[in-house]
C-alpha angles and dihedrals in degrees: 000000000000090000090056091050091056094050093050095238117143121236109240118230122227119250092256093050091049092050093047091050090048092050091049091051092047091049092052090047091050091049091051093047094049091050093048104043095117109180092343127095127218112250100170126083091029127197089218108095093208093053092047090053089053091048091050091051090051092049092049092049090047092051092047092049091049092051091049091049097048102036104021129238094269093068093057115097 
C-alpha cells in the first residue's frame, strides 16, 4: 500500500465499495434536497408508478438521442 502511495497510483475500489459509496452520496444529496426545497416540490423520483414510467421513457429517449447525436446512427449495431 505504501509503495503505491509513493508511485502516485490510485487504489481501485471493489464494485461493492463503489456502490456503497455511491448510495451514501445519493442519500446525503436526497436529504439535502428534501430539506432545501423552498417553494418547490420534488417531482423526480415520483411515488406515482405511472409518472415514473413516463419519466423513464423520457430518459431512455434522451439517452438514445444523445448517442445518435454524438456517435452517429451508423455506429449503432
